[in-house]
C-alpha positions as CSV (number, residue, x, y, z in Angstrom):
1,M,-26.0,1.9,19.7
2,R,-23.5,4.4,20.8
3,S,-23.8,6.6,17.7
4,L,-25.5,9.9,18.9
5,F,-26.2,10.5,15.1
6,L,-28.1,7.2,14.5
7,K,-30.1,7.6,18.0
8,I,-31.6,11.1,17.0
9,F,-31.8,10.0,13.5
10,L,-34.0,6.8,14.1
11,S,-35.8,8.1,16.9
12,F,-36.8,11.1,14.9
13,W,-37.5,8.9,11.6
14,L,-39.5,6.2,13.6
15,T,-41.9,9.0,15.5
16,L,-42.8,10.6,12.1
17,A,-43.3,7.0,10.4
18,L,-45.5,6.1,13.0
19,F,-47.3,9.5,12.7
20,V,-47.8,9.0,9.5
21,A,-48.9,5.4,9.8
22,L,-51.5,6.3,12.5
23,A,-53.0,9.3,10.3
24,M,-53.1,6.8,7.5
25,V,-55.1,4.5,9.7
26,A,-57.7,7.0,10.8
27,A,-58.1,8.5,7.4
28,I,-59.4,4.9,6.2
29,A,-60.9,4.7,9.4
30,F,-63.5,7.4,9.5
31,R,-64.0,7.6,5.6
32,P,-67.6,6.7,4.8
33,Q,-68.3,3.6,3.7
34,T,-69.4,2.9,-0.1
35,E,-70.1,-0.3,-1.4
36,T,-69.0,-1.5,-4.4
37,P,-70.6,-2.9,-7.5
38,H,-68.8,-6.2,-7.2
39,W,-69.8,-6.6,-3.6
40,E,-73.5,-5.7,-4.6
41,Y,-73.4,-8.9,-7.0
42,L,-71.9,-10.8,-4.5
43,R,-74.8,-10.1,-2.0
44,T,-77.9,-10.7,-4.4
45,N,-76.3,-13.8,-6.1
46,T,-75.9,-15.4,-2.7
47,A,-79.2,-14.7,-2.0
48,R,-80.4,-16.1,-4.9
49,Q,-77.9,-19.2,-4.9
50,L,-79.9,-19.6,-1.1
51,V,-83.3,-19.6,-2.6
52,H,-82.5,-21.9,-5.7
53,A,-80.9,-24.1,-3.4
54,Y,-83.7,-24.5,-0.9
55,E,-86.6,-24.7,-3.7
56,T,-84.6,-27.4,-5.6
57,A,-83.6,-29.7,-2.4
58,G,-85.4,-28.2,0.6
59,A,-83.9,-27.7,4.1
60,G,-81.3,-30.0,3.4
61,G,-79.9,-28.4,0.6
62,L,-80.3,-24.9,1.6
63,N,-78.1,-26.1,5.0
64,K,-75.5,-27.5,2.6
65,S,-75.4,-24.5,0.8
66,L,-75.2,-22.3,3.3
67,S,-72.2,-24.2,5.0
68,E,-70.3,-24.2,1.7
69,I,-70.6,-20.2,1.7
70,D,-69.3,-20.2,4.9
71,R,-66.4,-22.3,4.2
72,G,-65.3,-20.1,0.9
73,L,-66.6,-16.8,1.4
74,R,-66.6,-16.6,5.4
75,I,-70.2,-15.7,5.5
76,R,-72.5,-16.4,7.9
77,A,-76.1,-16.5,6.2
78,F,-79.8,-17.2,7.1
79,L,-82.8,-17.5,4.5
80,F,-86.0,-16.4,5.5
81,D,-89.6,-16.2,3.8
82,E,-92.1,-14.0,3.5
83,H,-93.8,-15.0,6.8
84,G,-90.8,-14.6,9.1
85,D,-89.4,-18.0,9.0
86,E,-85.8,-19.4,9.0
87,L,-85.8,-22.0,6.6
88,S,-82.8,-24.0,7.2
89,G,-83.8,-25.0,10.7
90,R,-80.9,-23.4,12.4
91,A,-81.0,-21.8,15.5
92,V,-81.1,-18.0,14.7
93,P,-79.5,-15.4,16.7
94,E,-81.4,-12.1,17.9
95,W,-79.7,-9.8,15.2
96,A,-80.8,-12.1,12.7
97,M,-84.6,-12.0,13.6
98,Q,-84.2,-7.8,14.2
99,L,-82.9,-7.6,10.8
100,S,-85.3,-10.2,9.3
101,Q,-88.3,-7.8,10.6
102,G,-86.7,-4.5,9.4
103,R,-85.3,-3.1,12.2
104,E,-81.7,-2.4,11.4
105,V,-78.8,-3.0,14.1
106,K,-75.7,-1.4,13.8
107,P,-72.6,-0.8,15.5
108,G,-72.4,2.7,15.8
109,G,-68.9,5.4,16.2
110,F,-65.1,4.5,15.5
111,W,-65.7,0.9,16.0
112,Q,-67.9,-0.1,13.4
113,R,-65.0,-0.4,10.7
114,F,-63.4,-3.1,12.8
115,S,-66.8,-4.8,13.8
116,P,-68.8,-7.9,11.4
117,R,-71.3,-6.1,8.7
118,R,-74.8,-7.3,8.9
119,Y,-77.0,-6.9,6.8
120,V,-80.5,-7.9,5.1
121,S,-80.4,-8.4,1.4
122,Q,-83.3,-7.1,-1.6
123,P,-86.1,-9.2,-1.3
124,I,-85.9,-12.3,-3.3
125,T,-88.7,-13.6,-5.5
126,S,-88.5,-16.8,-7.0
127,E,-90.0,-18.7,-10.3
128,S,-92.5,-20.0,-8.0
129,G,-93.8,-16.2,-6.8
130,R,-92.8,-16.7,-3.3
131,H,-90.6,-13.6,-1.7
132,Y,-87.6,-14.7,0.7
133,D,-85.1,-12.6,2.6
134,M,-81.5,-13.3,3.2
135,V,-79.9,-11.9,6.6
136,A,-75.7,-12.4,7.0
137,E,-73.0,-11.2,8.8
138,V,-69.7,-10.6,6.9
139,P,-66.2,-10.6,9.1
140,P,-64.7,-7.2,8.9
141,R,-62.4,-6.5,6.4
142,P,-58.7,-7.5,6.8
143,W,-55.8,-4.7,7.7
144,P,-54.1,-5.8,4.4
145,V,-57.4,-4.8,2.1
146,L,-57.9,-1.4,4.3
147,L,-54.1,-0.9,3.7
148,R,-54.8,-1.5,-0.2
149,E,-57.8,0.8,-0.3
150,R,-55.1,3.7,-0.7
151,P,-52.0,3.6,-3.4
152,P,-49.4,2.4,-1.6
153,G,-46.9,4.8,-3.6
154,W,-47.7,7.8,-1.6
155,L,-47.2,6.0,2.0
156,A,-43.8,5.4,0.5
157,I,-42.8,8.7,-0.8
158,A,-44.4,10.5,2.8
159,V,-41.6,7.7,4.7
160,L,-38.7,8.9,2.4
161,L,-39.4,12.2,2.8
162,S,-39.8,12.1,6.7
163,G,-36.2,10.1,6.7
164,A,-34.6,12.8,4.7
165,V,-36.0,15.5,7.1
166,C,-34.9,13.6,10.2
167,Y,-31.5,12.8,8.6
168,L,-30.8,16.4,7.8
169,L,-32.0,17.7,11.6
170,A,-29.9,14.8,13.1
171,R,-26.7,16.1,11.2
172,Y,-27.3,19.5,11.9
173,L,-27.3,18.7,15.2
174,T,-24.8,16.3,15.6
175,A,-22.0,17.6,13.1
176,P,-20.5,19.8,15.5
177,V,-19.8,17.4,17.8
178,T,-18.5,14.7,15.8
179,R,-16.2,17.3,14.9
180,L,-15.5,18.7,18.3
181,R,-14.4,15.1,19.5
182,A,-12.0,14.8,16.2
183,A,-10.4,17.9,18.5
184,T,-10.6,16.6,21.5
185,Q,-8.6,13.7,20.1
186,Q,-6.0,15.6,18.7
187,L,-5.6,17.9,21.7
188,A,-5.3,14.7,24.3
189,G,-3.0,13.0,21.7
190,G,-0.5,16.1,22.3
191,D,-1.7,18.5,19.2
192,L,-2.1,21.4,21.3
193,T,-2.6,23.0,18.1
194,A,-6.0,21.2,17.4
195,R,-9.4,23.3,17.1
196,A,-13.0,22.2,16.1
197,P,-14.1,23.7,13.4
198,V,-16.3,27.4,14.6
199,P,-19.9,27.2,13.6
200,P,-21.6,30.1,11.6
201,T,-21.9,33.0,13.8
202,S,-25.8,33.0,13.0
203,R,-25.8,29.4,15.1
204,R,-26.1,30.3,18.5
205,D,-27.4,27.2,20.4
206,E,-25.7,25.4,23.3
207,I,-23.9,23.1,20.9
208,A,-22.0,26.0,18.9
209,E,-21.3,27.8,22.3
210,L,-19.5,24.5,23.5
211,V,-17.4,24.6,20.3
212,R,-16.4,27.6,20.8
213,D,-15.8,27.4,24.8
214,F,-13.8,24.4,23.8
215,N,-11.7,26.4,21.6
216,T,-11.3,29.0,23.9
217,M,-9.8,26.5,26.4
218,A,-7.4,24.6,23.7
219,G,-6.0,28.0,23.4
220,R,-5.6,28.6,26.9
221,L,-3.9,25.4,27.4
222,E,-1.5,25.5,24.3
223,S,-0.6,29.0,25.8
224,L,0.4,28.2,29.3
225,V,1.8,24.6,28.2
226,N,4.2,26.8,26.0
227,A,5.1,29.2,28.7
228,Q,5.9,26.5,31.4
229,A,8.3,24.7,28.3
230,R,9.7,28.3,27.4
231,L,10.4,28.7,31.3
232,L,11.9,25.3,32.0
233,N,14.1,25.9,28.7
234,D,15.0,29.6,29.6
235,I,15.9,28.8,33.2
236,S,18.1,25.7,32.3
237,H,19.7,27.6,30.0
238,E,20.2,30.4,32.4
239,L,21.7,28.1,34.9
240,R,24.5,26.8,32.5
241,S,26.4,30.2,32.5
242,P,26.9,30.2,36.6
243,L,27.5,26.9,36.7
244,A,30.5,27.2,34.4
245,R,31.6,29.6,36.4
246,L,31.6,27.5,39.3
247,N,33.8,24.9,38.0
248,V,36.4,27.2,37.2
249,A,36.0,28.8,40.2
250,L,36.2,24.9,42.1
251,G,39.3,24.4,39.8
252,L,41.0,27.5,41.5
253,A,40.0,26.5,44.9
254,R,41.3,23.1,44.6
255,Q,44.7,24.4,43.3
256,R,44.9,27.1,46.5
257,A,43.2,25.4,49.5
258,G,44.9,23.0,51.9
259,A,44.6,19.5,52.5
260,E,41.8,19.7,55.1
261,A,39.4,21.3,52.2
262,Q,39.9,18.9,49.8
263,G,36.6,16.9,51.3
264,V,34.4,19.9,51.0
265,L,35.8,20.6,47.8
266,E,34.7,17.2,46.9
267,R,31.8,17.7,48.1
268,I,30.8,21.0,46.6
269,E,32.0,19.2,42.7
270,L,29.7,16.0,43.4
271,E,26.8,18.9,43.9
272,T,27.8,20.4,41.0
273,Q,28.2,17.3,38.5
274,R,24.3,16.0,40.2
275,L,23.0,20.1,39.5
276,N,24.4,20.0,35.8
277,E,23.3,16.5,35.4
278,L,19.3,18.1,36.5
279,I,20.1,20.9,34.2
280,G,20.6,18.4,31.4
281,R,17.9,16.7,31.8
282,L,15.5,19.4,32.1
283,L,16.6,21.1,28.8
284,T,16.0,17.4,27.2
285,L,12.5,17.5,28.8
286,A,11.8,20.7,27.5
287,R,12.8,19.8,23.7
288,L,10.7,16.8,24.1
289,E,7.8,18.6,25.5
290,A,7.7,20.9,23.0
291,G,7.7,17.8,20.2
292,E,11.1,18.5,18.5
293,E,10.5,16.6,15.3
294,G,13.3,18.0,13.9
295,V,16.0,15.6,15.2
296,Q,17.5,13.5,12.8
297,R,15.9,10.2,12.3
298,I,17.7,7.2,11.0
299,P,17.5,3.8,11.4
300,V,18.5,2.3,15.2
301,V,19.7,-1.4,15.9
302,L,18.0,-2.2,19.2
303,D,19.6,-4.8,19.9
304,E,23.5,-3.4,19.6
305,L,21.6,-0.5,22.0
306,V,20.3,-2.7,24.5
307,R,23.9,-4.7,24.2
308,D,25.8,-1.3,25.2
309,I,23.5,0.0,27.6
310,V,22.9,-3.5,29.6
311,K,27.3,-3.5,29.4
312,D,27.6,-0.3,31.6
313,A,24.2,-0.7,33.7
314,D,25.7,-4.2,34.8
315,F,29.2,-2.5,35.5
316,E,27.9,0.0,37.7
317,A,25.6,-2.4,39.7
318,Q,28.5,-4.3,40.9
319,G,28.7,-1.7,43.6
320,R,25.2,-3.7,45.3
321,R,26.4,-6.6,44.2
322,C,23.4,-6.8,41.1
323,R,23.7,-8.1,38.0
324,V,22.1,-6.8,34.6
325,H,21.2,-9.7,32.3
326,Y,19.8,-9.3,28.5
327,V,17.8,-11.4,26.7
328,I,17.5,-11.0,22.8
329,Q,15.1,-13.1,21.3
330,D,14.9,-10.8,17.8
331,E,16.9,-8.5,16.4
332,A,15.3,-5.1,15.5
333,T,15.3,-2.2,14.2
334,V,13.4,1.2,14.6
335,L,13.6,4.5,12.7
336,G,14.4,7.4,15.5
337,S,17.2,9.5,17.2
338,P,19.6,6.8,18.9
339,A,20.5,9.7,21.0
340,L,16.9,9.8,22.8
341,L,16.4,6.3,22.3
342,H,19.4,5.3,24.0
343,S,18.5,8.2,27.2
344,A,14.8,6.6,27.0
345,I,16.0,2.4,27.6
346,E,18.9,3.9,30.0
347,N,16.5,5.4,32.1
348,V,14.4,2.8,32.7
349,V,17.5,0.2,33.2
350,R,19.2,2.8,35.4
351,N,15.5,3.2,37.7
352,A,15.7,-0.7,38.0
353,T,19.1,-0.9,39.1
354,R,18.5,1.6,41.8
355,Y,15.3,-0.2,42.9
356,T,16.0,-3.8,42.8
357,A,16.7,-5.6,45.9
358,E,20.5,-6.2,46.7
359,G,22.2,-9.3,45.2
360,T,19.3,-9.6,42.7
361,D,19.4,-9.5,39.1
362,V,17.8,-7.0,36.4
363,E,16.6,-8.7,33.3
364,V,16.2,-6.4,29.8
365,R,14.5,-8.2,27.3
366,L,13.8,-7.6,23.7
367,A,11.4,-9.4,21.4
368,R,9.6,-8.9,18.1
369,E,5.4,-8.5,18.4
370,A,2.4,-8.0,16.8
371,S,0.0,-5.5,18.1
372,S,-3.0,-4.4,16.4
373,G,-1.7,-6.1,13.1
374,A,1.4,-4.4,13.2
375,E,5.1,-6.0,14.4
376,Q,6.7,-3.8,17.2
377,A,9.7,-3.9,19.2
378,V,9.4,-4.7,22.5
379,I,11.6,-4.2,25.4
380,R,10.7,-5.1,28.8
381,V,12.7,-4.1,32.0
382,V,12.3,-6.4,35.4
383,D,13.5,-5.9,38.4
384,R,13.2,-7.9,41.6
385,G,12.5,-4.4,43.8
386,P,9.4,-3.9,46.1
387,G,7.4,-2.6,43.1
388,V,4.9,0.4,43.2
389,P,1.3,0.6,44.7
390,Q,-1.3,-0.3,42.1
391,E,-2.9,3.3,42.2
392,E,0.6,4.7,41.6
393,L,1.8,3.2,38.4
394,D,0.2,5.9,36.0
395,K,2.1,8.3,37.9
396,L,5.5,7.4,37.3
397,F,6.2,8.9,34.0
398,R,5.4,12.6,35.6
399,P,8.0,14.8,35.7
400,F,9.2,15.2,39.1
401,Y,7.2,12.4,40.6
402,R,8.6,10.4,43.6
403,L,6.9,7.6,45.4
404,D,8.6,9.2,48.5
405,D,11.2,12.0,49.3
406,A,12.9,9.8,51.9
407,R,13.1,7.1,48.6
408,G,14.4,9.9,46.0
409,R,17.3,11.1,48.1
410,S,18.6,8.0,48.9
411,T,18.8,7.0,45.3
412,G,19.7,10.6,44.3
413,G,16.4,10.6,41.8
414,V,14.8,14.0,41.3
415,G,11.7,12.0,39.1
416,L,12.6,13.0,35.4
417,G,14.4,9.9,34.0
418,L,10.9,8.2,33.2
419,A,9.2,11.2,32.2
420,I,12.1,11.6,29.4
421,T,11.4,7.8,28.6
422,E,7.7,8.6,28.0
423,R,7.8,11.4,25.9
424,A,11.1,10.0,24.1
425,V,9.0,6.8,23.6
426,R,5.8,8.7,22.5
427,L,7.8,11.2,19.8
428,H,8.9,7.6,18.2
429,G,5.1,6.4,17.8
430,G,6.0,4.2,20.9
431,T,4.2,3.3,23.9
432,V,5.6,2.6,27.6
433,R,3.7,1.3,30.7
434,A,4.9,0.1,33.9
435,A,3.2,-3.3,35.8
436,N,3.6,-5.1,39.3
437,R,4.9,-8.4,38.8
438,P,3.0,-11.3,40.8
439,E,6.1,-12.7,41.9
440,G,7.4,-9.1,43.0
441,G,9.2,-6.5,41.6
442,L,8.4,-3.7,38.7
443,M,8.3,-4.6,34.8
444,V,8.5,-1.7,32.6
445,E,7.5,-2.3,28.8
446,I,8.8,-0.2,26.0
447,R,6.8,-0.8,22.6
448,L,8.3,0.9,19.2
449,P,7.4,0.5,15.6
450,L,9.5,-1.7,13.6
451,D,11.4,0.1,10.4
452,F,11.3,-2.3,7.6
453,S,12.8,-0.3,4.9
454,S,16.5,-1.1,6.3
455,E,15.6,-4.8,6.5
456,P,16.0,-7.7,3.9
457,A,13.0,-8.9,2.6
458,L,12.5,-12.2,3.9
459,P,9.3,-14.7,3.1
460,V,6.7,-15.2,5.9
461,G,7.7,-17.4,8.6
462,S,11.4,-17.8,7.5
463,R,12.6,-15.4,10.3
464,E,14.8,-17.1,12.5
465,R,14.8,-16.6,16.6
466,H,17.6,-17.3,18.3
467,P,17.0,-16.2,21.8
468,V,20.9,-15.0,23.3
469,R,21.3,-14.7,27.3
470,V,24.1,-12.9,28.3
471,P,25.0,-12.6,31.7
């Protein structure tokens, strides 16, 4: 049972129901016993039946009648004459002898209700003028009989009222927790404006204080993240102006400098290009972090997008004697920004070409797969590189994260490409993950929801699958 509401509700209700049941049992158990007219009649009639059986058939008839009473009424009886002798000839227990002699023996206290009832009947005088006494032992009344002694309606009402009280109490205790959990899920999903409904000011218990503390924390977190995004955005914009002036100055320096300075100027130009690319990535990341959903969304044919990206990456990878292949298993169309999707997929493919072993291939595969009842476009990029330590896989999509500085310097990466990919994919309602392959290398998987509005309606099962592999 995972629900806190059910745990509180059922535990309180069962406790109250048990208390009501025990109170009812105690009330019945300690209630003074009264004999009903029916019981008085049954007791007298049984004694007369035994006397009649003895006087008409002797001890044999009496034994037969006693056996019938024992089997039918569960009454263990003995018949005594006026001299105190038992007439059936059976062994007489001590308690029966004491009762026949006028000494009453009863268990006392609470347990009297649950012990056999022993009694002696009123003296019976037969037609012949002889006097008889019957001593009998009756088993204790069963529980169903005890429960039926009170009307069952009050018990049902008591249980229902206790259930209503427990429900209201459990709802009062857990409702803020439920709303707090919903706000926490929204905050974890990237909605920094999520807040839990504030309880009334009159409620000052620990749960209400927890909700208020959460809202304070969420507000502080929103302000910090927004400040960080504004800082990245402002710095990136401010750096663009001096970079533009630096490029102009570099062009003038090329015209005035001699041949011996061309190598240094080319180096300056290279670093300027890298800095300009870094600033562009920072601006992209800042927009994605801010959840910029005002971008134009149009149907994007992924198979065409993947082909263009793979062709460019394959051309660039020839310097390391590597090749990039793509396999189109299914055509797929998604709704989104072509520029953002192009950047997201290209970052993964370029990352794979950087780290795959020299002389090996990178494979990009596009397919359609069902997940959680919905069909998605799945892009898998596989390289033949050294892979990533298992504990570092979840960190690959953090901004500025690199496995080691030496590796970043050798490849020229600053740790922003995969971060941009993760945020762009999330902006389109998809997911991205990385995993090591058993045979070596890294596999990055991008999942995006399909756009069926721009596709022709086809009968179920009629979609053809034609895998296309292009070197």
